[in-house]
N, C-alpha and C positions, 0 to 999 in steps of 0.2 A: 838327369845329370847326364849328358853324355860326354866322351872323352873329345876335352879342346885343345887346341896349341895357347901355347904362352902366349899373353899379350903386349902386346905393345908397350910400351912403356909410357908413348905419347898419345894413346888410341884410350880416342873420346870412351865414357860410362855413363850408360844416359839412369839415372834411378829414376823411379818409377812407386806408384803404391799402389796396392788394391784396401787399404785397410779405409772405414772413414775418419774422417776428417775427427781433426785433436784429437787423436787416439795416444797419441806419445804427453799429452796435457793430463789428460785423466784417465785413461785404463792401461797405464805400461803394466804388464803384469810378465815385461819379459826383465826387466829390474827383479821383480822381486822373487820371479820362477825358473828362468835361465842364465841367470849372472856365472851364479856358482857350478855353469855346465861350461858354457863358451867361455868364461874368463873375459879379462880385460882387456884381452889385446880386440877380442873377436864384437865384444860391446860397445868400445870407441869405436869400432869402425858402421857397425850398427846403425849407430845415436851420430855418424854423419851420415850415415844414408838417408836415414829420418830427417833429418836434418833438411838435408838433398831432396826429399819428394816433399816438405813440404813448403810447397814455395806457392804464392797465391798465384803464380798464372803457370797454368799449364799442369802444374804440380811435377815437373822436369826441370833437374836440373845435370846438365853436362860438369863431370872431372875426367878425371886420368890417373892409370895409378902414379902416375908423378906428382900430381896436387896429391894424391895420398898421402905417398912419403912424403914431399917437403912437409908434409902439415903435422905428421902425427910420426916425422922421425922412425917409422919401422921399414925396415927393410923390405925386399922384394916374395923373400919367402916367407915372411910374416905376414903379411896382404893377404900372400895365394893360399895359402894354410887356412887361414883364418877364415876369407870367404869360403872354403870350401865346405868348413866347419859351420859356417849357417846357414848354409845354404842345405849339409846335411842333417839340420833338426830342424830343418821347416821354415825358417824365418825370412829365409828369402829364396829366390828364384831368378838364377842367370839364366837369362838365352843371350843363343851366340846371337853378332853381327851377323851382316849379308857377305861379306871379305870372310869371314871364318873368324871372327874375335869372340873371344865373348864381352860384350862389348852394353847390356840391358839388364841393370839388375830391378828386380821388382819383387817389393816390400810384402811378404803378404799377411794375414790373419794370426797372426803367432800362436802354435796348441798350448794350454795346461801339459806341466807336463806331471806326467801320467807311466802306469810302468810300459800301458802299450806303445808310448811316444817310443818311451826309449828302448823298450828291446829292438827295432832293427837298426837303432842307431850302435851301442852296440853290438850287436853283427857288425855290423860297416868298419867298427871299427878296430874288431876282434881278425874280421877277413886277411889269409896272408896277402901280402903284396911285393912286388919289388922296389917298392920304395926304399930311399937313402935313410940313413939314421937322423936322418931331422924329423921326417917323417913317421918315422916309428915313434920317438921319442916322443912330436907331438900328444900322438893318437894315444901312448900309454897314460899321459899326463892325463888327457881328457876322459878318460876309462875310470882313470882312478878321485877323477874329482865325480863322474855318473857314481861311482860303487859310496860314497861319501856324503852324498846331495839331501838335504830334507829340507820343509820348506822352510823360509825365511821366520814365521812365526813361531817353527823351534827350536831357530837359532839362540842361545844365547838366554834360557830361561835362568838356568840360572848362574846370575849375572852379578861379583859385587860394585859396577860402576852405574852411575846417577842413567836413567832413564832420559831420553829421547822424544820428548812431546812433539810430533809433527803434524800441523794442521794443511788440512787441503787447500790449494787455493791460494789465490792471492786478492780483496776484497774492490781493487781497481778493475781487477778481471773479470768477475760479475757484473759488475753494475755495466762495465763495457758493454756484454753478451747481454744484455735488458732483461737479468733478472734480480732488480733492484739490490743489489750486493750481498742478499745469502748464499749461502757456501750452500754448493751441492748434499744433498740426503744423504747417508751413508751407505756406500753397497752393499750387497749383496756377499759374504765371502766364496772365493775359486773354488771349483768342485773342488781342486788336491788341498786347499787349508778346510773347507769340510769333510771331504774323506779322516783325514788325520783329532778335527776335534772330536767325530764318531767315534777312532777305535781310540784317541785318551779317555775320551766321559766314561765307554764300558772297558777299560782296563781293567777291574777289578773286579766283573758282572763274571758271573758264574762261567757263561757258553761264550763270554768275553762276544768280538767282535772283529772279523778280518777287513783286509783294507778290501777287500775283494766283493764280501758282504755290505760292506757299506759303500764301495763305488756302483750294485747292484742297487741299494737303494736309493740312491739319490738319483739315478737315471730313472729306476721305475715312476718316481714321488714327484721331482724337483726339487730346487734347490729350498725356493722359498717356503714350500710346503714342511720338508723336514727341518729348518731352520726354527720353524713355528714349533712346531710338535716339541722340539726337543726345548723352544724352549719353557714349556708349557710343564712340563714332565716332572720339575717337584711338587707343583700343586698338584696333581697326582696323588702327591703322597703313596707307591709302589713300592713294594716286595720285591719287585722284578720287573725291574724300569727299559730295559731293550724291548721283552717281553711285550711290557705296555706300551711303550713306543712304537714298537711295529702294529699292534692293533689300532692303534689312533692316528696312524697314516694309511691303512687300509680303513678304516672305516670312517675318517677322513672327523676326527671329533672337535669336538666345539669348547675352545677355551675353561677348564674348573673352574667348577665355584667352590668358595667357599666350604668346610661338612663339619659342622657343629658349632658353629662362630652365634654369637646374639648379631642381632643385626641390629646397627649404630642409629643411637637413638637421633631423634629432633633435634635442633641448638634449641627448640626453647622449651624439649624435656627434661625439668631438672628436678619434676618430683615434685613443684609447687602449683602446673598451674595442668590443666585439661581441655578439655573441647567437648564445647558445649551443643547442643543438639542443634540451634542454626548454624555451626560451625567456625564462631570465634574461639580465641581464647581467653582465657580469663582464670584467673584464682582459683583455684581449687578449695569446697567449701567444705568448711569444717564441722563436723556435727555437736554440738556440746548442750549436754545432757543438764 
C-alpha cells in the first residue's frame, strides 16, 4: 500500500476479483467474521465491489467515486477511509493506475479473523500519524470494534428473543445449477468457529484448552479430523476428555463401539421360535413329560 494521490471524483475505478465464482452466494464469511470489525460503511462498499466484480462478461465493471457518492450518499472522506480499511484488513488490493490515480480495486480471498491477522492491523491503527481528527476518530472506532470482537456464533447466546432459522439457498437456483433441486451439504465450521467450539467444550476441564493450543491442534490434524473426533468423544466415556481427544487424534482412532450393552435381538427372536439345523425358523419345540 504505497502513498497515493487523492483520486478524482470522475476517475474510473476498475473492480476485479481473484476469488472463485459464486463466492459471495455460498461462502461469504466476510459477513460472518469481518462485518463487526470493518463496520457497515466498509461492508456496504465491499458489497458494491463484489457485485461489480461478479459480472457475466469479463468480471470487471467500471464505476467512479462520484457513482459511489450518488448511490450510497457517503461523502468523500467516508469512502476514502473505508476503502483504506478494506485494504488494511486484506479484503481488497488497490492498484494505482497509469496516470498516478488509484483506479483498480481487486477483491482478494478474505482471510479468517485470527489473532495473527488482527495483530498487524491493530499496530497500524495504533501507529501515530499526522492525520486529522476525522481519521483519528475513525481509527479509534475500528480499534474499539476489534477489542470487542467475537465470532458470530458467540453473540446472543443468552437471548430472550425468538431465534431465526435461516435455510441456505433457493430451490430454483439449485435446479438451475444442475443438482436436481437438492440443497448443498452443510459445510464444516470455519477455523475460528472450531477454535471457539474447542475452548468452550473444555472450559471446565482441569487443564482447559487455550486458543493457541486449539489452533495448533487444528493446524496439525485438520478441521475434518478434529470435528469427527470431537463428535465421537462422548461415546468414549472418559474422565479425561481433552487427553482422550488428543490421543484419538494422534492415533486416528475409529468410532467407539458400545461397551457392556446387549446385542440387539433379531426381529423374529421373541422367545417362541428357533432356528433349526436346516436354517429355517420354526416354532420352538416344547417337551411334554
